[in-house]
C-alpha positions as a Python dict, from the first residue, in 0.01 Angstrom:
ca = {
    (1, 'M'): (0, 0, 0),
    (2, 'F'): (-264, 83, 259),
    (3, 'D'): (-165, -40, 606),
    (4, 'W'): (-482, -202, 735),
    (5, 'E'): (-330, -315, 1065),
    (6, 'R'): (-214, 36, 1147),
    (7, 'N'): (-557, 176, 1055),
    (8, 'W'): (-730, -70, 1290),
    (9, 'K'): (-492, 11, 1575),
    (10, 'G'): (-563, 382, 1524),
    (11, 'A'): (-939, 327, 1516),
    (12, 'G'): (-959, 404, 1887),
    (13, 'I'): (-842, 759, 1819),
    (14, 'Q'): (-1089, 781, 1532),
    (15, 'F'): (-1367, 669, 1767),
    (16, 'A'): (-1282, 940, 2020),
    (17, 'V'): (-1257, 1216, 1756),
    (18, 'L'): (-1577, 1117, 1578),
    (19, 'S'): (-1764, 1090, 1909),
    (20, 'I'): (-1658, 1443, 2003),
    (21, 'I'): (-1761, 1576, 1661),
    (22, 'A'): (-2097, 1396, 1679),
    (23, 'G'): (-2153, 1523, 2034),
    (24, 'A'): (-2089, 1880, 1923),
    (25, 'I'): (-2341, 1842, 1639),
    (26, 'Y'): (-2595, 1665, 1861),
    (27, 'G'): (-2593, 1934, 2128),
    (28, 'H'): (-2708, 1910, 2487),
    (29, 'A'): (-2987, 1652, 2504),
    (30, 'P'): (-3277, 1689, 2748),
    (31, 'K'): (-3222, 1526, 3084),
    (32, 'Q'): (-3409, 1216, 3193),
    (33, 'G'): (-3758, 1316, 3305),
    (34, 'A'): (-3774, 1616, 3071),
    (35, 'S'): (-4119, 1738, 2971),
    (36, 'N'): (-4272, 1638, 2640),
    (37, 'G'): (-4236, 1997, 2522),
    (38, 'E'): (-3859, 1984, 2578),
    (39, 'L'): (-3832, 1651, 2398),
    (40, 'V'): (-4033, 1773, 2098),
    (41, 'S'): (-3834, 2097, 2083),
    (42, 'F'): (-3505, 1905, 2076),
    (43, 'F'): (-3585, 1604, 1858),
    (44, 'D'): (-3845, 1753, 1623),
    (45, 'G'): (-3734, 2116, 1628),
    (46, 'D'): (-3369, 2023, 1556),
    (47, 'R'): (-3450, 1712, 1355),
    (48, 'T'): (-3185, 1753, 1084),
    (49, 'R'): (-2906, 1820, 1333),
    (50, 'V'): (-2994, 1516, 1543),
    (51, 'L'): (-3009, 1285, 1239),
    (52, 'I'): (-2672, 1408, 1110),
    (53, 'A'): (-2521, 1350, 1454),
    (54, 'A'): (-2674, 1000, 1461),
    (55, 'V'): (-2496, 909, 1136),
    (56, 'V'): (-2161, 1038, 1266),
    (57, 'F'): (-2211, 855, 1595),
    (58, 'C'): (-2283, 529, 1411),
    (59, 'V'): (-1964, 564, 1206),
    (60, 'S'): (-1774, 613, 1532),
    (61, 'F'): (-1928, 293, 1670),
    (62, 'L'): (-1793, 104, 1368),
    (63, 'T'): (-1443, 235, 1438),
    (64, 'L'): (-1484, 124, 1802),
    (65, 'M'): (-1545, -235, 1692),
    (66, 'W'): (-1250, -220, 1452),
    (67, 'F'): (-1036, -109, 1744),
    (68, 'G'): (-1172, -394, 1955),
    (69, 'A'): (-1062, -636, 1682),
    (70, 'A'): (-714, -477, 1672),
    (71, 'L'): (-677, -498, 2052),
    (72, 'A'): (-789, -861, 2049),
    (73, 'S'): (-533, -940, 1777),
    (74, 'V'): (-249, -782, 1976),
    (75, 'L'): (-351, -976, 2288),
    (76, 'R'): (-369, -1307, 2099),
    (77, 'D'): (-26, -1247, 1945),
    (78, 'A'): (107, -1179, 2297),
    (79, 'G'): (-28, -1512, 2421),
    (80, 'K'): (-327, -1364, 2605),
    (81, 'A'): (-609, -1512, 2398),
    (82, 'G'): (-852, -1506, 2691),
    (83, 'W'): (-819, -1131, 2733),
    (84, 'G'): (-841, -1098, 2355),
    (85, 'A'): (-1173, -1284, 2357),
    (86, 'A'): (-1292, -1050, 2634),
    (87, 'A'): (-1197, -748, 2420),
    (88, 'T'): (-1388, -888, 2122),
    (89, 'A'): (-1700, -972, 2323),
    (90, 'S'): (-1710, -645, 2517),
    (91, 'S'): (-1646, -422, 2215),
    (92, 'A'): (-1920, -606, 2022),
    (93, 'A'): (-2165, -574, 2312),
    (94, 'M'): (-2080, -208, 2362),
    (95, 'G'): (-2109, -133, 1991),
    (96, 'G'): (-2442, -316, 1967),
    (97, 'M'): (-2590, -128, 2263),
    (98, 'L'): (-2467, 205, 2127),
    (99, 'F'): (-2630, 131, 1790),
    (100, 'V'): (-2960, 55, 1970),
    (101, 'L'): (-2924, 376, 2170),
    (102, 'M'): (-2870, 587, 1862),
    (103, 'A'): (-3145, 408, 1669),
    (104, 'T'): (-3399, 504, 1936),
    (105, 'R'): (-3278, 864, 1945),
    (106, 'A'): (-3286, 885, 1564),
    (107, 'S'): (-3638, 741, 1558),
    (108, 'L'): (-3751, 1019, 1789),
    (109, 'A'): (-3606, 1279, 1555),
    (110, 'F'): (-3726, 1104, 1240),
    (111, 'S'): (-4096, 1098, 1325),
    (112, 'V'): (-4194, 989, 1676),
    (113, 'A'): (-4140, 1317, 1864),
    (114, 'G'): (-4343, 1514, 1611),
    (115, 'A'): (-4630, 1263, 1590),
    (116, 'G'): (-4816, 1410, 1886),
    (117, 'H'): (-4796, 1110, 2120),
    (118, 'P'): (-4627, 1246, 2434),
    (119, 'Q'): (-4643, 922, 2633),
    (120, 'V'): (-4477, 724, 2354),
    (121, 'T'): (-4208, 992, 2311),
    (122, 'T'): (-4132, 999, 2682),
    (123, 'A'): (-4126, 619, 2710),
    (124, 'I'): (-3882, 579, 2419),
    (125, 'Y'): (-3655, 854, 2547),
    (126, 'D'): (-3650, 714, 2902),
    (127, 'A'): (-3568, 368, 2764),
    (128, 'S'): (-3279, 514, 2565),
    (129, 'C'): (-3149, 683, 2881),
    (130, 'V'): (-3140, 346, 3057),
    (131, 'V'): (-2949, 192, 2763),
    (132, 'A'): (-2700, 481, 2782),
    (133, 'V'): (-2636, 389, 3147),
    (134, 'I'): (-2623, 8, 3110),
    (135, 'V'): (-2367, 32, 2828),
    (136, 'S'): (-2118, 123, 3102),
    (137, 'F'): (-2088, -246, 3195),
    (138, 'P'): (-1949, -378, 2864),
    (139, 'A'): (-1750, -54, 2837),
    (140, 'A'): (-1583, -128, 3174),
    (141, 'M'): (-1511, -483, 3058),
    (142, 'F'): (-1348, -345, 2743),
    (143, 'V'): (-1126, -111, 2945),
    (144, 'M'): (-1041, -400, 3178),
    (145, 'S'): (-948, -635, 2892),
    (146, 'G'): (-702, -380, 2757),
    (147, 'A'): (-553, -282, 3093),
    (148, 'F'): (-517, -630, 3242),
    (149, 'G'): (-438, -811, 2918),
    (150, 'L'): (-165, -574, 2800),
    (151, 'W'): (-18, -555, 3152),
    (152, 'R'): (-2, -933, 3181),
    (153, 'A'): (168, -938, 2841),
    (154, 'D'): (426, -680, 2962),
    (155, 'I'): (319, -435, 2693),
    (156, 'I'): (220, -153, 2931),
    (157, 'S'): (388, -34, 3250),
    (158, 'N'): (265, -79, 3607),
    (159, 'R'): (179, 292, 3619),
    (160, 'F'): (-29, 274, 3302),
    (161, 'F'): (-198, -38, 3439),
    (162, 'S'): (-292, 155, 3756),
    (163, 'V'): (-449, 425, 3540),
    (164, 'G'): (-643, 153, 3359),
    (165, 'V'): (-773, 7, 3686),
    (166, 'A'): (-892, 353, 3792),
    (167, 'A'): (-1064, 394, 3452),
    (168, 'V'): (-1238, 58, 3498),
    (169, 'V'): (-1381, 168, 3833),
    (170, 'I'): (-1492, 509, 3704),
    (171, 'V'): (-1659, 364, 3394),
    (172, 'L'): (-1819, 79, 3590),
    (173, 'L'): (-1973, 321, 3840),
    (174, 'G'): (-2132, 496, 3541),
    (175, 'G'): (-2364, 194, 3526),
    (176, 'T'): (-2522, 299, 3856),
    (177, 'T'): (-2629, 650, 3749),
    (178, 'L'): (-3001, 577, 3758),
    (179, 'A'): (-3122, 853, 3988),
    (180, 'R'): (-3420, 1048, 3860),
    (181, 'S'): (-3233, 1379, 3879),
    (182, 'G'): (-2906, 1536, 3986),
    (183, 'V'): (-2542, 1440, 3948),
    (184, 'W'): (-2612, 1065, 3951),
    (185, 'S'): (-2886, 1066, 3686),
    (186, 'P'): (-2858, 957, 3321),
    (187, 'G'): (-2687, 1242, 3138),
    (188, 'G'): (-2585, 1396, 3470),
    (189, 'A'): (-2241, 1522, 3567),
    (190, 'Y'): (-2095, 1183, 3662),
    (191, 'D'): (-2235, 1014, 3354),
    (192, 'R'): (-2057, 1270, 3133),
    (193, 'V'): (-1731, 1238, 3327),
    (194, 'S'): (-1744, 860, 3292),
    (195, 'F'): (-1788, 886, 2915),
    (196, 'V'): (-1498, 1133, 2883),
    (197, 'I'): (-1272, 896, 3079),
    (198, 'L'): (-1374, 613, 2845),
    (199, 'L'): (-1290, 821, 2537),
    (200, 'L'): (-954, 925, 2681),
    (201, 'W'): (-859, 570, 2773),
    (202, 'I'): (-949, 430, 2431),
    (203, 'A'): (-765, 712, 2250),
    (204, 'V'): (-448, 674, 2459),
    (205, 'L'): (-454, 295, 2430),
    (206, 'S'): (-495, 330, 2054),
    (207, 'G'): (-184, 548, 2050),
    (208, 'V'): (7, 281, 2245),
    (209, 'L'): (-89, 13, 1993),
    (210, 'L'): (12, 239, 1703),
    (211, 'R'): (364, 254, 1843),
    (212, 'R'): (399, -124, 1828),
    (213, 'P'): (550, -280, 1516),
    (214, 'A'): (331, -477, 1279),
    (215, 'T'): (294, -843, 1374),
    (216, 'A'): (458, -1106, 1162),
    (217, 'S'): (124, -1279, 1105),
    (218, 'N'): (-15, -968, 939),
    (219, 'A'): (292, -879, 739),
    (220, 'V'): (283, -930, 364),
    (221, 'Q'): (532, -1202, 277),
    (222, 'A'): (695, -1250, -59),
    (223, 'P'): (619, -1582, -232),
    (224, 'I'): (884, -1849, -196),
    (225, 'P'): (1020, -1943, -538),
    (226, 'A'): (982, -2301, -645),
    (227, 'A'): (1292, -2516, -630),
}
């Protein structure tokens, strides 16, 4: 029988793997403030590649929300329903913003970039860059819900909790990368580092949850025979 609970707990690893695969397909996107020629070359010139990557990214976002549900379930079972609610809300917000981000990028590849309206193309791309930065806030909340909630439930060690706190700070600072160019710009060096830290944290946390036994509430129980 397929173990749904185990699959949900492992969805964090699936999210990280699918995100890496999608990123490899997507390639290196133009930086914020790129010329219209660069945007058209990337989104219209490599249209098929971008659209394939968008589909893979969207599947990864689904696995992220499944993992959020699994984390919330573990926290509720451990008596930390408040942190579980935070995990549910933050994973839903993060997933929703990521879907919006990828929808705008896919729309550029689908038709907008090749339609010959440079101002519209630039405006949509710049808006998507801002979304990519702002998503750091629910992402930091998601990392925090896992780190603090599991630590308070005595599921993770003090050392692992310290790593989680550091990850929260790094991911949260990613929400400030709004410079027009350089390291602190959308898609810049710090923005990429922040996203890698997020992927690593979610993947490792997923592995931790996989090592936990199935909860009694989710176990399949045999029917009790009638007296």
